N, C-alpha and C positions, 0 to 999 in steps of 0.2 A: 148090417142095415136091417131095421125092423120092417114089419109089414106096412106101417105108415110111410116109411121111407121109400119102399118100393112103389107104393101107390102114388105118392107125390112125384116120384121120378118118372113113372109111366105117364102121369097126367101132363107133366112138363113136356115130355117127348111128343105126346099126341097134340098138344096145343101148338108147339113150334112147327111140327109137320103140317098141321092144318092151316096155320097162318101162311107158311111158305108155299103150300100148294095153292092156296087162294091167290097169293101174289103171282104165282106162275100162271094161273088161269087168266087173271086180269092182264098180264103181259101178253099172252097169246091173243086174247081178244083185242087188245090195243093194236097189235100188229095187223090183225085181220081187218080192222076198221079204220086204218089210217086214212086221213082226209086227203083227197086228191083234188086238184084244181083244173079247170078248163078255161080257156080264153074265150070271152064273150065280147061281142061288139054291140055297143048301145046305139040308139038312134042318132046320137051326135057324132058318130064315127070314132068314138073313143073305145079303147079296149080295156077290159078289166078281167080279173080272175074271179070265177065263181067256184066256191068250194062246196063239197058235199058235207055230210055229217061230221061234226067235231067231237064225237063221242070218244074217240081214241085218246084224247087228252085226259078225259076223266078216268078211263081205264088205266092209263099209265100212272096217274096220280094215285089211284086206288092200289095198284100193285106196289108202288113206292111205300104207301102207308102200311099195307099189310106186312111187307117185308120188314119195315122199320119196327112195327109192333112185335113181330116175332123175335127179332134181334134184341129189342128192349126187354121183352119178357125173359129171355134166356140170360141176359146180362144182369137183370134184376135178381133173378133166382140165384145165380152164381156170385152175385156181388162183384161182377166184372173181374173175378178171380183175384182181386187185390185186397178186398176188405173182409172176406169171409174166413172160413176155417183154413188153417194151414194145410198144404198138400204134403202128403207123405213123400219122402224122397224115393225115387225109383222110376221105373219105366212108365207107369201110369201118369206121373206128374210130367214127364218129358212129352208124352203124347198129348196130354192135355194142353200144354203150352203150345205145341206145334199146331194142333187143331184150332186153338183159340186165335193165334195170329193169322192162320190161313183163312179162317172164317171171316175175320175182320177185313182182310184184303178182298175176298170175293164179295163180301157185303158192300164195300165201298164201290167196287166196280159195278155191281148190279144196280145199286141206287143211282150211280152216275148215269148209266145207260137209260134207266127208267125216267129220271127227271129230265135228262137232255132230250129224250124222245118226246116227252110230254110238252116241253116248252117249244121245241122245234115244230111239232105238229100244230101247236096253237098259233104259230106265226103264219099270217096270211098276207100275201102281197095284194094290195088293193088295186090301184089304177096304174096303167102304163100311160104316162103323160106324153110319150112320143108315139106317134102313129106308125112310123117306120122304124121299128126297133129290131129288125132282123130276126134272130132265132131266140127270142125271149120266151121263157116258159114260166109257168106259175110255180112258186116255191112249194115244195112238199117234202115230207120226211122220207129219207132213203129207206129202202127195204132192209130189214135186218136189225134195226136199232133195238126195237122191243124184243126181238128174238134173242139178241145178245144178252139183254137184261134177264130174260126168262131162263136162259142157260145158266147164268151166274146165280140166279135165285135157287136153282136146283143144286148147284155146287155149294152154295151157302147153307142150304138145308142139310145136305149130307154132312158137311163139316161141323155144323152145329150139333147134329145128333151124336157124332163121334166125340166131339168136345165134351158134351154133357155126360156121355157114358164114361169116359176116362176121368172126368172131373169127379163124378160121384164115387168111382172106384178109389181114387186117390184120397178123397176126404174121408171115406169110410175106413181106409187103411190107417190114416192118421189118427182117427178116433180110437181104433183098436190098439194102436201102438201106445197111445198116451194113457189108456185105461189099464194097462198092465201094471202090476206092482213093480216099483222100481227097486233094483237091487241096491242094497246098502253096503257100503264099504266099511267094515269094522275098523275102528282105530282104538288102540290101547293107549292109555296114558303112560307117561314116563314115570318110572319109579325111582 
């Protein structure tokens, strides 16, 4: 791999890590700023829920989009491991496939946690139409949904870094193997 290959590989690593760490930061911010509701009684003796800031939904969507862009960048560079250069047989190809599959699994889990947290946080109960509703509470997002997403964002980032590392090793091995002069088998004609 030449100097330009190392530079582009380093650039991809830095961009993927930066996008994943930004998604991690947004997920942590979303967890800290979850909206909570309190029951308020209006002058007509009806009760309703009053929610504080809804910024957590935006943070959750931001984390979703940053993680999606990091995964899209990596899959675009590697051509999703299906349409690019062939991978050389061996341990690097095996590890590349393992990290590829694992990163997709953790990516899907992280994205599910982030988007589910954002949509659940955006849902607000309006009015309680029954005055005597017992132990009714305002709907709010449970603690830990965005944290779960943040943890899987970190797992995805680590797996993506290893995937790209083994992918570049495997493609550079394939390039070296194909550039060698092929041995010719000599055949003699029948006399």
